[in-house]
mmCIF file of the N, C-alpha and C atoms, coordinates in Angstrom:
data_MODEL
# 
_entry.id   MODEL 
# 
loop_
_atom_site.group_PDB 
_atom_site.id 
_atom_site.type_symbol 
_atom_site.label_atom_id 
_atom_site.label_alt_id 
_atom_site.label_comp_id 
_atom_site.label_asym_id 
_atom_site.label_entity_id 
_atom_site.label_seq_id 
_atom_site.pdbx_PDB_ins_code 
_atom_site.Cartn_x 
_atom_site.Cartn_y 
_atom_site.Cartn_z 
_atom_site.occupancy 
_atom_site.B_iso_or_equiv 
_atom_site.pdbx_formal_charge 
_atom_site.auth_seq_id 
_atom_site.auth_comp_id 
_atom_site.auth_asym_id 
_atom_site.auth_atom_id 
_atom_site.pdbx_PDB_model_num 
ATOM 1   N N  . MET A 1 1  ? 72.807 -39.153 -26.360 1.00 0.00 ? 1  MET A N  1 
ATOM 2   C CA . MET A 1 1  ? 73.310 -40.337 -25.677 1.00 0.00 ? 1  MET A CA 1 
ATOM 3   C C  . MET A 1 1  ? 74.793 -40.168 -25.306 1.00 0.00 ? 1  MET A C  1 
ATOM 4   N N  . GLN A 1 2  ? 75.526 -39.424 -26.136 1.00 0.00 ? 2  GLN A N  1 
ATOM 5   C CA . GLN A 1 2  ? 76.941 -39.192 -25.823 1.00 0.00 ? 2  GLN A CA 1 
ATOM 6   C C  . GLN A 1 2  ? 77.076 -38.454 -24.493 1.00 0.00 ? 2  GLN A C  1 
ATOM 7   N N  . ASP A 1 3  ? 76.201 -37.455 -24.284 1.00 0.00 ? 3  ASP A N  1 
ATOM 8   C CA . ASP A 1 3  ? 76.240 -36.696 -23.028 1.00 0.00 ? 3  ASP A CA 1 
ATOM 9   C C  . ASP A 1 3  ? 75.951 -37.605 -21.837 1.00 0.00 ? 3  ASP A C  1 
ATOM 10  N N  . HIS A 1 4  ? 74.981 -38.479 -22.007 1.00 0.00 ? 4  HIS A N  1 
ATOM 11  C CA . HIS A 1 4  ? 74.630 -39.395 -20.917 1.00 0.00 ? 4  HIS A CA 1 
ATOM 12  C C  . HIS A 1 4  ? 75.782 -40.351 -20.628 1.00 0.00 ? 4  HIS A C  1 
ATOM 13  N N  . LEU A 1 5  ? 76.463 -40.788 -21.661 1.00 0.00 ? 5  LEU A N  1 
ATOM 14  C CA . LEU A 1 5  ? 77.610 -41.674 -21.482 1.00 0.00 ? 5  LEU A CA 1 
ATOM 15  C C  . LEU A 1 5  ? 78.719 -40.967 -20.701 1.00 0.00 ? 5  LEU A C  1 
ATOM 16  N N  . ARG A 1 6  ? 78.935 -39.687 -21.000 1.00 0.00 ? 6  ARG A N  1 
ATOM 17  C CA . ARG A 1 6  ? 79.931 -38.906 -20.241 1.00 0.00 ? 6  ARG A CA 1 
ATOM 18  C C  . ARG A 1 6  ? 79.504 -38.745 -18.779 1.00 0.00 ? 6  ARG A C  1 
ATOM 19  N N  . GLU A 1 7  ? 78.207 -38.503 -18.559 1.00 0.00 ? 7  GLU A N  1 
ATOM 20  C CA . GLU A 1 7  ? 77.698 -38.391 -17.194 1.00 0.00 ? 7  GLU A CA 1 
ATOM 21  C C  . GLU A 1 7  ? 77.916 -39.699 -16.425 1.00 0.00 ? 7  GLU A C  1 
ATOM 22  N N  . LEU A 1 8  ? 77.653 -40.807 -17.084 1.00 0.00 ? 8  LEU A N  1 
ATOM 23  C CA . LEU A 1 8  ? 77.849 -42.106 -16.448 1.00 0.00 ? 8  LEU A CA 1 
ATOM 24  C C  . LEU A 1 8  ? 79.322 -42.324 -16.106 1.00 0.00 ? 8  LEU A C  1 
ATOM 25  N N  . ASP A 1 9  ? 80.219 -41.900 -16.999 1.00 0.00 ? 9  ASP A N  1 
ATOM 26  C CA . ASP A 1 9  ? 81.649 -42.028 -16.731 1.00 0.00 ? 9  ASP A CA 1 
ATOM 27  C C  . ASP A 1 9  ? 82.036 -41.210 -15.498 1.00 0.00 ? 9  ASP A C  1 
ATOM 28  N N  . ASP A 1 10 ? 81.508 -39.997 -15.399 1.00 0.00 ? 10 ASP A N  1 
ATOM 29  C CA . ASP A 1 10 ? 81.771 -39.155 -14.221 1.00 0.00 ? 10 ASP A CA 1 
ATOM 30  C C  . ASP A 1 10 ? 81.233 -39.810 -12.955 1.00 0.00 ? 10 ASP A C  1 
ATOM 31  N N  . MET A 1 11 ? 80.008 -40.354 -13.047 1.00 0.00 ? 11 MET A N  1 
ATOM 32  C CA . MET A 1 11 ? 79.406 -41.025 -11.889 1.00 0.00 ? 11 MET A CA 1 
ATOM 33  C C  . MET A 1 11 ? 80.240 -42.234 -11.470 1.00 0.00 ? 11 MET A C  1 
ATOM 34  N N  . ARG A 1 12 ? 80.711 -42.988 -12.462 1.00 0.00 ? 12 ARG A N  1 
ATOM 35  C CA . ARG A 1 12 ? 81.515 -44.179 -12.180 1.00 0.00 ? 12 ARG A CA 1 
ATOM 36  C C  . ARG A 1 12 ? 82.794 -43.792 -11.463 1.00 0.00 ? 12 ARG A C  1 
ATOM 37  N N  . ARG A 1 13 ? 83.471 -42.781 -11.974 1.00 0.00 ? 13 ARG A N  1 
ATOM 38  C CA . ARG A 1 13 ? 84.716 -42.321 -11.342 1.00 0.00 ? 13 ARG A CA 1 
ATOM 39  C C  . ARG A 1 13 ? 84.470 -41.867 -9.904  1.00 0.00 ? 13 ARG A C  1 
ATOM 40  N N  . SER A 1 14 ? 83.400 -41.126 -9.707  1.00 0.00 ? 14 SER A N  1 
ATOM 41  C CA . SER A 1 14 ? 83.058 -40.645 -8.372  1.00 0.00 ? 14 SER A CA 1 
ATOM 42  C C  . SER A 1 14 ? 82.758 -41.810 -7.422  1.00 0.00 ? 14 SER A C  1 
ATOM 43  N N  . ASN A 1 15 ? 81.964 -42.768 -7.904  1.00 0.00 ? 15 ASN A N  1 
ATOM 44  C CA . ASN A 1 15 ? 81.609 -43.918 -7.071  1.00 0.00 ? 15 ASN A CA 1 
ATOM 45  C C  . ASN A 1 15 ? 82.820 -44.794 -6.765  1.00 0.00 ? 15 ASN A C  1 
ATOM 46  N N  . LEU A 1 16 ? 83.712 -44.947 -7.744  1.00 0.00 ? 16 LEU A N  1 
ATOM 47  C CA . LEU A 1 16 ? 84.936 -45.708 -7.485  1.00 0.00 ? 16 LEU A CA 1 
ATOM 48  C C  . LEU A 1 16 ? 85.803 -44.992 -6.455  1.00 0.00 ? 16 LEU A C  1 
ATOM 49  N N  . GLY A 1 17 ? 85.853 -43.668 -6.546  1.00 0.00 ? 17 GLY A N  1 
ATOM 50  C CA . GLY A 1 17 ? 86.590 -42.893 -5.548  1.00 0.00 ? 17 GLY A CA 1 
ATOM 51  C C  . GLY A 1 17 ? 85.996 -43.071 -4.161  1.00 0.00 ? 17 GLY A C  1 
ATOM 52  N N  . ASP A 1 18 ? 84.673 -43.038 -4.083  1.00 0.00 ? 18 ASP A N  1 
ATOM 53  C CA . ASP A 1 18 ? 83.992 -43.247 -2.799  1.00 0.00 ? 18 ASP A CA 1 
ATOM 54  C C  . ASP A 1 18 ? 84.283 -44.641 -2.251  1.00 0.00 ? 18 ASP A C  1 
ATOM 55  N N  . LEU A 1 19 ? 84.263 -45.632 -3.129  1.00 0.00 ? 19 LEU A N  1 
ATOM 56  C CA . LEU A 1 19 ? 84.553 -47.005 -2.729  1.00 0.00 ? 19 LEU A CA 1 
ATOM 57  C C  . LEU A 1 19 ? 85.979 -47.125 -2.196  1.00 0.00 ? 19 LEU A C  1 
ATOM 58  N N  . GLY A 1 20 ? 86.907 -46.510 -2.894  1.00 0.00 ? 20 GLY A N  1 
ATOM 59  C CA . GLY A 1 20 ? 88.296 -46.528 -2.443  1.00 0.00 ? 20 GLY A CA 1 
ATOM 60  C C  . GLY A 1 20 ? 88.474 -45.843 -1.107  1.00 0.00 ? 20 GLY A C  1 
ATOM 61  N N  . GLN A 1 21 ? 87.855 -44.679 -0.952  1.00 0.00 ? 21 GLN A N  1 
ATOM 62  C CA . GLN A 1 21 ? 87.947 -43.940 0.306   1.00 0.00 ? 21 GLN A CA 1 
ATOM 63  C C  . GLN A 1 21 ? 87.337 -44.745 1.450   1.00 0.00 ? 21 GLN A C  1 
ATOM 64  N N  . MET A 1 22 ? 86.191 -45.335 1.190   1.00 0.00 ? 22 MET A N  1 
ATOM 65  C CA . MET A 1 22 ? 85.519 -46.153 2.195   1.00 0.00 ? 22 MET A CA 1 
ATOM 66  C C  . MET A 1 22 ? 86.420 -47.323 2.609   1.00 0.00 ? 22 MET A C  1 
ATOM 67  N N  . THR A 1 23 ? 87.045 -47.952 1.642   1.00 0.00 ? 23 THR A N  1 
ATOM 68  C CA . THR A 1 23 ? 87.927 -49.090 1.910   1.00 0.00 ? 23 THR A CA 1 
ATOM 69  C C  . THR A 1 23 ? 89.127 -48.659 2.748   1.00 0.00 ? 23 THR A C  1 
ATOM 70  N N  . LEU A 1 24 ? 89.720 -47.520 2.395   1.00 0.00 ? 24 LEU A N  1 
ATOM 71  C CA . LEU A 1 24 ? 90.862 -47.008 3.160   1.00 0.00 ? 24 LEU A CA 1 
ATOM 72  C C  . LEU A 1 24 ? 90.473 -46.697 4.606   1.00 0.00 ? 24 LEU A C  1 
ATOM 73  N N  . GLU A 1 25 ? 89.325 -46.079 4.787   1.00 0.00 ? 25 GLU A N  1 
ATOM 74  C CA . GLU A 1 25 ? 88.856 -45.749 6.134   1.00 0.00 ? 25 GLU A CA 1 
ATOM 75  C C  . GLU A 1 25 ? 88.620 -47.015 6.953   1.00 0.00 ? 25 GLU A C  1 
ATOM 76  N N  . MET A 1 26 ? 88.024 -48.006 6.329   1.00 0.00 ? 26 MET A N  1 
ATOM 77  C CA . MET A 1 26 ? 87.773 -49.262 7.030   1.00 0.00 ? 26 MET A CA 1 
ATOM 78  C C  . MET A 1 26 ? 89.084 -49.961 7.366   1.00 0.00 ? 26 MET A C  1 
ATOM 79  N N  . ALA A 1 27 ? 90.046 -49.909 6.454   1.00 0.00 ? 27 ALA A N  1 
ATOM 80  C CA . ALA A 1 27 ? 91.349 -50.526 6.712   1.00 0.00 ? 27 ALA A CA 1 
ATOM 81  C C  . ALA A 1 27 ? 92.033 -49.833 7.884   1.00 0.00 ? 27 ALA A C  1 
ATOM 82  N N  . ALA A 1 28 ? 91.925 -48.525 7.933   1.00 0.00 ? 28 ALA A N  1 
ATOM 83  C CA . ALA A 1 28 ? 92.538 -47.771 9.028   1.00 0.00 ? 28 ALA A CA 1 
ATOM 84  C C  . ALA A 1 28 ? 91.910 -48.142 10.373  1.00 0.00 ? 28 ALA A C  1 
ATOM 85  N N  . GLU A 1 29 ? 90.612 -48.429 10.354  1.00 0.00 ? 29 GLU A N  1 
ATOM 86  C CA . GLU A 1 29 ? 89.907 -48.825 11.578  1.00 0.00 ? 29 GLU A CA 1 
ATOM 87  C C  . GLU A 1 29 ? 90.129 -50.300 11.906  1.00 0.00 ? 29 GLU A C  1 
ATOM 88  N N  . GLY A 1 30 ? 90.612 -51.055 10.927  1.00 0.00 ? 30 GLY A N  1 
ATOM 89  C CA . GLY A 1 30 ? 90.820 -52.482 11.138  1.00 0.00 ? 30 GLY A CA 1 
ATOM 90  C C  . GLY A 1 30 ? 89.544 -53.301 11.097  1.00 0.00 ? 30 GLY A C  1 
ATOM 91  N N  . ARG A 1 31 ? 88.495 -52.706 10.538  1.00 0.00 ? 31 ARG A N  1 
ATOM 92  C CA . ARG A 1 31 ? 87.199 -53.390 10.433  1.00 0.00 ? 31 ARG A CA 1 
ATOM 93  C C  . ARG A 1 31 ? 86.605 -53.120 9.065   1.00 0.00 ? 31 ARG A C  1 
ATOM 94  N N  . PHE A 1 32 ? 86.110 -54.157 8.441   1.00 0.00 ? 32 PHE A N  1 
ATOM 95  C CA . PHE A 1 32 ? 85.493 -54.000 7.128   1.00 0.00 ? 32 PHE A CA 1 
ATOM 96  C C  . PHE A 1 32 ? 84.013 -54.337 7.213   1.00 0.00 ? 32 PHE A C  1 
ATOM 97  N N  . ASP A 1 33 ? 83.200 -53.437 6.704   1.00 0.00 ? 33 ASP A N  1 
ATOM 98  C CA . ASP A 1 33 ? 81.759 -53.650 6.624   1.00 0.00 ? 33 ASP A CA 1 
ATOM 99  C C  . ASP A 1 33 ? 81.468 -54.173 5.217   1.00 0.00 ? 33 ASP A C  1 
ATOM 100 N N  . ARG A 1 34 ? 81.434 -55.480 5.108   1.00 0.00 ? 34 ARG A N  1 
ATOM 101 C CA . ARG A 1 34 ? 81.267 -56.106 3.786   1.00 0.00 ? 34 ARG A CA 1 
ATOM 102 C C  . ARG A 1 34 ? 79.966 -55.686 3.112   1.00 0.00 ? 34 ARG A C  1 
ATOM 103 N N  . SER A 1 35 ? 78.949 -55.453 3.895   1.00 0.00 ? 35 SER A N  1 
ATOM 104 C CA . SER A 1 35 ? 77.662 -55.058 3.332   1.00 0.00 ? 35 SER A CA 1 
ATOM 105 C C  . SER A 1 35 ? 77.775 -53.689 2.647   1.00 0.00 ? 35 SER A C  1 
ATOM 106 N N  . ARG A 1 36 ? 78.395 -52.736 3.318   1.00 0.00 ? 36 ARG A N  1 
ATOM 107 C CA . ARG A 1 36 ? 78.575 -51.401 2.726   1.00 0.00 ? 36 ARG A CA 1 
ATOM 108 C C  . ARG A 1 36 ? 79.464 -51.456 1.497   1.00 0.00 ? 36 ARG A C  1 
ATOM 109 N N  . LEU A 1 37 ? 80.540 -52.215 1.581   1.00 0.00 ? 37 LEU A N  1 
ATOM 110 C CA . LEU A 1 37 ? 81.445 -52.340 0.440   1.00 0.00 ? 37 LEU A CA 1 
ATOM 111 C C  . LEU A 1 37 ? 80.731 -52.991 -0.740  1.00 0.00 ? 37 LEU A C  1 
ATOM 112 N N  . SER A 1 38 ? 79.963 -54.023 -0.455  1.00 0.00 ? 38 SER A N  1 
ATOM 113 C CA . SER A 1 38 ? 79.206 -54.719 -1.491  1.00 0.00 ? 38 SER A CA 1 
ATOM 114 C C  . SER A 1 38 ? 78.191 -53.790 -2.142  1.00 0.00 ? 38 SER A C  1 
ATOM 115 N N  . GLN A 1 39 ? 77.525 -53.021 -1.329  1.00 0.00 ? 39 GLN A N  1 
ATOM 116 C CA . GLN A 1 39 ? 76.513 -52.087 -1.821  1.00 0.00 ? 39 GLN A CA 1 
ATOM 117 C C  . GLN A 1 39 ? 77.145 -51.053 -2.750  1.00 0.00 ? 39 GLN A C  1 
ATOM 118 N N  . GLN A 1 40 ? 78.281 -50.507 -2.349  1.00 0.00 ? 40 GLN A N  1 
ATOM 119 C CA . GLN A 1 40 ? 78.961 -49.509 -3.162  1.00 0.00 ? 40 GLN A CA 1 
ATOM 120 C C  . GLN A 1 40 ? 79.480 -50.127 -4.462  1.00 0.00 ? 40 GLN A C  1 
ATOM 121 N N  . ALA A 1 41 ? 80.044 -51.323 -4.370  1.00 0.00 ? 41 ALA A N  1 
ATOM 122 C CA . ALA A 1 41 ? 80.536 -52.010 -5.570  1.00 0.00 ? 41 ALA A CA 1 
ATOM 123 C C  . ALA A 1 41 ? 79.381 -52.330 -6.518  1.00 0.00 ? 41 ALA A C  1 
ATOM 124 N N  . ALA A 1 42 ? 78.233 -52.696 -5.976  1.00 0.00 ? 42 ALA A N  1 
ATOM 125 C CA . ALA A 1 42 ? 77.063 -52.989 -6.799  1.00 0.00 ? 42 ALA A CA 1 
ATOM 126 C C  . ALA A 1 42 ? 76.608 -51.740 -7.556  1.00 0.00 ? 42 ALA A C  1 
ATOM 127 N N  . GLU A 1 43 ? 76.722 -50.592 -6.934  1.00 0.00 ? 43 GLU A N  1 
ATOM 128 C CA . GLU A 1 43 ? 76.356 -49.340 -7.594  1.00 0.00 ? 43 GLU A CA 1 
ATOM 129 C C  . GLU A 1 43 ? 77.284 -49.071 -8.780  1.00 0.00 ? 43 GLU A C  1 
ATOM 130 N N  . VAL A 1 44 ? 78.571 -49.312 -8.596  1.00 0.00 ? 44 VAL A N  1 
ATOM 131 C CA . VAL A 1 44 ? 79.533 -49.148 -9.697  1.00 0.00 ? 44 VAL A CA 1 
ATOM 132 C C  . VAL A 1 44 ? 79.197 -50.121 -10.825 1.00 0.00 ? 44 VAL A C  1 
ATOM 133 N N  . ALA A 1 45 ? 78.880 -51.358 -10.485 1.00 0.00 ? 45 ALA A N  1 
ATOM 134 C CA . ALA A 1 45 ? 78.535 -52.364 -11.496 1.00 0.00 ? 45 ALA A CA 1 
ATOM 135 C C  . ALA A 1 45 ? 77.271 -51.957 -12.255 1.00 0.00 ? 45 ALA A C  1 
ATOM 136 N N  . LYS A 1 46 ? 76.318 -51.382 -11.561 1.00 0.00 ? 46 LYS A N  1 
ATOM 137 C CA . LYS A 1 46 ? 75.077 -50.928 -12.197 1.00 0.00 ? 46 LYS A CA 1 
ATOM 138 C C  . LYS A 1 46 ? 75.377 -49.822 -13.216 1.00 0.00 ? 46 LYS A C  1 
ATOM 139 N N  . ILE A 1 47 ? 76.236 -48.896 -12.833 1.00 0.00 ? 47 ILE A N  1 
ATOM 140 C CA . ILE A 1 47 ? 76.627 -47.817 -13.738 1.00 0.00 ? 47 ILE A CA 1 
ATOM 141 C C  . ILE A 1 47 ? 77.358 -48.395 -14.951 1.00 0.00 ? 47 ILE A C  1 
ATOM 142 N N  . ASP A 1 48 ? 78.240 -49.361 -14.713 1.00 0.00 ? 48 ASP A N  1 
ATOM 143 C CA . ASP A 1 48 ? 78.970 -50.011 -15.809 1.00 0.00 ? 48 ASP A CA 1 
ATOM 144 C C  . ASP A 1 48 ? 78.016 -50.669 -16.800 1.00 0.00 ? 48 ASP A C  1 
ATOM 145 N N  . ARG A 1 49 ? 77.013 -51.374 -16.288 1.00 0.00 ? 49 ARG A N  1 
ATOM 146 C CA . ARG A 1 49 ? 76.048 -52.041 -17.171 1.00 0.00 ? 49 ARG A CA 1 
ATOM 147 C C  . ARG A 1 49 ? 75.290 -51.022 -18.027 1.00 0.00 ? 49 ARG A C  1 
ATOM 148 N N  . GLU A 1 50 ? 74.888 -49.915 -17.399 1.00 0.00 ? 50 GLU A N  1 
ATOM 149 C CA . GLU A 1 50 ? 74.167 -48.893 -18.150 1.00 0.00 ? 50 GLU A CA 1 
ATOM 150 C C  . GLU A 1 50 ? 75.075 -48.260 -19.209 1.00 0.00 ? 50 GLU A C  1 
ATOM 151 N N  . ALA A 1 51 ? 76.320 -47.977 -18.838 1.00 0.00 ? 51 ALA A N  1 
ATOM 152 C CA . ALA A 1 51 ? 77.267 -47.388 -19.789 1.00 0.00 ? 51 ALA A CA 1 
ATOM 153 C C  . ALA A 1 51 ? 77.517 -48.337 -20.954 1.00 0.00 ? 51 ALA A C  1 
ATOM 154 N N  . ASP A 1 52 ? 77.651 -49.617 -20.663 1.00 0.00 ? 52 ASP A N  1 
ATOM 155 C CA . ASP A 1 52 ? 77.851 -50.607 -21.727 1.00 0.00 ? 52 ASP A CA 1 
ATOM 156 C C  . ASP A 1 52 ? 76.652 -50.629 -22.677 1.00 0.00 ? 52 ASP A C  1 
ATOM 157 N N  . LEU A 1 53 ? 75.463 -50.539 -22.123 1.00 0.00 ? 53 LEU A N  1 
ATOM 158 C CA . LEU A 1 53 ? 74.251 -50.542 -22.934 1.00 0.00 ? 53 LEU A CA 1 
ATOM 159 C C  . LEU A 1 53 ? 74.195 -49.299 -23.825 1.00 0.00 ? 53 LEU A C  1 
ATOM 160 N N  . ILE A 1 54 ? 74.507 -48.141 -23.255 1.00 0.00 ? 54 ILE A N  1 
ATOM 161 C CA . ILE A 1 54 ? 74.500 -46.894 -24.029 1.00 0.00 ? 54 ILE A CA 1 
ATOM 162 C C  . ILE A 1 54 ? 75.556 -46.954 -25.131 1.00 0.00 ? 54 ILE A C  1 
ATOM 163 N N  . ALA A 1 55 ? 76.748 -47.447 -24.803 1.00 0.00 ? 55 ALA A N  1 
ATOM 164 C CA . ALA A 1 55 ? 77.812 -47.568 -25.805 1.00 0.00 ? 55 ALA A CA 1 
ATOM 165 C C  . ALA A 1 55 ? 77.369 -48.492 -26.937 1.00 0.00 ? 55 ALA A C  1 
ATOM 166 N N  . ARG A 1 56 ? 76.721 -49.589 -26.590 1.00 0.00 ? 56 ARG A N  1 
ATOM 167 C CA . ARG A 1 56 ? 76.215 -50.509 -27.612 1.00 0.00 ? 56 ARG A CA 1 
ATOM 168 C C  . ARG A 1 56 ? 75.189 -49.805 -28.494 1.00 0.00 ? 56 ARG A C  1 
ATOM 169 N N  . GLY A 1 57 ? 74.311 -49.047 -27.859 1.00 0.00 ? 57 GLY A N  1 
ATOM 170 C CA . GLY A 1 57 ? 73.298 -48.310 -28.612 1.00 0.00 ? 57 GLY A CA 1 
ATOM 171 C C  . GLY A 1 57 ? 73.907 -47.343 -29.604 1.00 0.00 ? 57 GLY A C  1 
ATOM 172 N N  . LEU A 1 58 ? 74.955 -46.658 -29.169 1.00 0.00 ? 58 LEU A N  1 
ATOM 173 C CA . LEU A 1 58 ? 75.633 -45.723 -30.065 1.00 0.00 ? 58 LEU A CA 1 
ATOM 174 C C  . LEU A 1 58 ? 76.317 -46.459 -31.217 1.00 0.00 ? 58 LEU A C  1 
ATOM 175 N N  . GLU A 1 59 ? 76.978 -47.554 -30.906 1.00 0.00 ? 59 GLU A N  1 
ATOM 176 C CA . GLU A 1 59 ? 77.691 -48.325 -31.930 1.00 0.00 ? 59 GLU A CA 1 
ATOM 177 C C  . GLU A 1 59 ? 76.743 -48.919 -32.963 1.00 0.00 ? 59 GLU A C  1 
ATOM 178 N N  . GLU A 1 60 ? 75.600 -49.401 -32.487 1.00 0.00 ? 60 GLU A N  1 
ATOM 179 C CA . GLU A 1 60 ? 74.665 -50.103 -33.368 1.00 0.00 ? 60 GLU A CA 1 
ATOM 180 C C  . GLU A 1 60 ? 73.554 -49.204 -33.914 1.00 0.00 ? 60 GLU A C  1 
ATOM 181 N N  . GLY A 1 61 ? 73.537 -47.937 -33.472 1.00 0.00 ? 61 GLY A N  1 
ATOM 182 C CA . GLY A 1 61 ? 72.504 -47.023 -33.935 1.00 0.00 ? 61 GLY A CA 1 
ATOM 183 C C  . GLY A 1 61 ? 71.116 -47.383 -33.452 1.00 0.00 ? 61 GLY A C  1 
ATOM 184 N N  . LEU A 1 62 ? 71.033 -47.897 -32.222 1.00 0.00 ? 62 LEU A N  1 
ATOM 185 C CA . LEU A 1 62 ? 69.743 -48.318 -31.672 1.00 0.00 ? 62 LEU A CA 1 
ATOM 186 C C  . LEU A 1 62 ? 68.905 -47.113 -31.260 1.00 0.00 ? 62 LEU A C  1 
ATOM 187 N N  . THR A 1 63 ? 67.596 -47.292 -31.301 1.00 0.00 ? 63 THR A N  1 
ATOM 188 C CA . THR A 1 63 ? 66.682 -46.258 -30.818 1.00 0.00 ? 63 THR A CA 1 
ATOM 189 C C  . THR A 1 63 ? 66.573 -46.350 -29.295 1.00 0.00 ? 63 THR A C  1 
ATOM 190 N N  . LEU A 1 64 ? 66.016 -45.311 -28.696 1.00 0.00 ? 64 LEU A N  1 
ATOM 191 C CA . LEU A 1 64 ? 65.805 -45.345 -27.247 1.00 0.00 ? 64 LEU A CA 1 
ATOM 192 C C  . LEU A 1 64 ? 64.904 -46.507 -26.858 1.00 0.00 ? 64 LEU A C  1 
ATOM 193 N N  . GLN A 1 65 ? 63.877 -46.773 -27.674 1.00 0.00 ? 65 GLN A N  1 
ATOM 194 C CA . GLN A 1 65 ? 62.979 -47.896 -27.374 1.00 0.00 ? 65 GLN A CA 1 
ATOM 195 C C  . GLN A 1 65 ? 63.733 -49.215 -27.398 1.00 0.00 ? 65 GLN A C  1 
ATOM 196 N N  . GLU A 1 66 ? 64.619 -49.380 -28.373 1.00 0.00 ? 66 GLU A N  1 
ATOM 197 C CA . GLU A 1 66 ? 65.409 -50.615 -28.449 1.00 0.00 ? 66 GLU A CA 1 
ATOM 198 C C  . GLU A 1 66 ? 66.322 -50.746 -27.231 1.00 0.00 ? 66 GLU A C  1 
ATOM 199 N N  . LEU A 1 67 ? 66.897 -49.631 -26.801 1.00 0.00 ? 67 LEU A N  1 
ATOM 200 C CA . LEU A 1 67 ? 67.741 -49.656 -25.594 1.00 0.00 ? 67 LEU A CA 1 
ATOM 201 C C  . LEU A 1 67 ? 66.923 -50.026 -24.361 1.00 0.00 ? 67 LEU A C  1 
ATOM 202 N N  . GLU A 1 68 ? 65.734 -49.453 -24.254 1.00 0.00 ? 68 GLU A N  1 
ATOM 203 C CA . GLU A 1 68 ? 64.863 -49.771 -23.118 1.00 0.00 ? 68 GLU A CA 1 
ATOM 204 C C  . GLU A 1 68 ? 64.497 -51.249 -23.125 1.00 0.00 ? 68 GLU A C  1 
ATOM 205 N N  . ASP A 1 69 ? 64.198 -51.776 -24.301 1.00 0.00 ? 69 ASP A N  1 
ATOM 206 C CA . ASP A 1 69 ? 63.871 -53.201 -24.424 1.00 0.00 ? 69 ASP A CA 1 
ATOM 207 C C  . ASP A 1 69 ? 65.050 -54.071 -23.994 1.00 0.00 ? 69 ASP A C  1 
ATOM 208 N N  . LEU A 1 70 ? 66.259 -53.702 -24.431 1.00 0.00 ? 70 LEU A N  1 
ATOM 209 C CA . LEU A 1 70 ? 67.456 -54.449 -24.032 1.00 0.00 ? 70 LEU A CA 1 
ATOM 210 C C  . LEU A 1 70 ? 67.668 -54.378 -22.521 1.00 0.00 ? 70 LEU A C  1 
ATOM 211 N N  . ALA A 1 71 ? 67.463 -53.210 -21.958 1.00 0.00 ? 71 ALA A N  1 
ATOM 212 C CA . ALA A 1 71 ? 67.656 -53.038 -20.514 1.00 0.00 ? 71 ALA A CA 1 
ATOM 213 C C  . ALA A 1 71 ? 66.704 -53.926 -19.716 1.00 0.00 ? 71 ALA A C  1 
ATOM 214 N N  . ARG A 1 72 ? 65.491 -54.093 -20.245 1.00 0.00 ? 72 ARG A N  1 
ATOM 215 C CA . ARG A 1 72 ? 64.502 -54.945 -19.573 1.00 0.00 ? 72 ARG A CA 1 
ATOM 216 C C  . ARG A 1 72 ? 64.707 -56.412 -19.908 1.00 0.00 ? 72 ARG A C  1 
ATOM 217 N N  . GLY A 1 73 ? 65.549 -56.674 -20.913 1.00 0.00 ? 73 GLY A N  1 
ATOM 218 C CA . GLY A 1 73 ? 65.743 -58.044 -21.341 1.00 0.00 ? 73 GLY A CA 1 
ATOM 219 C C  . GLY A 1 73 ? 64.706 -58.502 -22.346 1.00 0.00 ? 73 GLY A C  1 
ATOM 220 N N  . ASP A 1 74 ? 63.927 -57.530 -22.889 1.00 0.00 ? 74 ASP A N  1 
ATOM 221 C CA . ASP A 1 74 ? 62.876 -57.865 -23.845 1.00 0.00 ? 74 ASP A CA 1 
ATOM 222 C C  . ASP A 1 74 ? 63.389 -57.953 -25.266 1.00 0.00 ? 74 ASP A C  1 
ATOM 223 N N  . GLY A 1 75 ? 64.531 -57.312 -25.533 1.00 0.00 ? 75 GLY A N  1 
ATOM 224 C CA . GLY A 1 75 ? 64.975 -57.189 -26.929 1.00 0.00 ? 75 GLY A CA 1 
ATOM 225 C C  . GLY A 1 75 ? 65.960 -58.254 -27.327 1.00 0.00 ? 75 GLY A C  1 
ATOM 226 N N  . ALA A 1 76 ? 65.845 -58.662 -28.556 1.00 0.00 ? 76 ALA A N  1 
ATOM 227 C CA . ALA A 1 76 ? 66.812 -59.603 -29.135 1.00 0.00 ? 76 ALA A CA 1 
ATOM 228 C C  . ALA A 1 76 ? 67.408 -58.921 -30.352 1.00 0.00 ? 76 ALA A C  1 
ATOM 229 N N  . THR A 1 77 ? 67.932 -57.700 -30.130 1.00 0.00 ? 77 THR A N  1 
ATOM 230 C CA . THR A 1 77 ? 68.504 -56.931 -31.220 1.00 0.00 ? 77 THR A CA 1 
ATOM 231 C C  . THR A 1 77 ? 69.757 -57.636 -31.716 1.00 0.00 ? 77 THR A C  1 
ATOM 232 N N  . SER A 1 78 ? 69.855 -57.774 -33.000 1.00 0.00 ? 78 SER A N  1 
ATOM 233 C CA . SER A 1 78 ? 71.035 -58.448 -33.576 1.00 0.00 ? 78 SER A CA 1 
ATOM 234 C C  . SER A 1 78 ? 72.236 -57.534 -33.510 1.00 0.00 ? 78 SER A C  1 
ATOM 235 N N  . GLY A 1 79 ? 73.426 -58.139 -33.456 1.00 0.00 ? 79 GLY A N  1 
ATOM 236 C CA . GLY A 1 79 ? 74.583 -57.288 -33.411 1.00 0.00 ? 79 GLY A CA 1 
ATOM 237 C C  . GLY A 1 79 ? 75.864 -57.991 -33.490 1.00 0.00 ? 79 GLY A C  1 
# 
């Protein structure tokens, strides 16, 4: 899980860089495509949610099944 958390951090950094670059390009053109920006920001948020879940799993010693249940909203793991 530690490796996956590092991968997610790399993905997050890359996606944030892409979002920043996209924003700069749009600013230079004087036009903003809110849909594209929203889509890219949503991807970063999705990665953040997964990273938070993995970090919680590591902290609480959760099993993969418990993490999957939490991700689906099925689990009421105490913590």
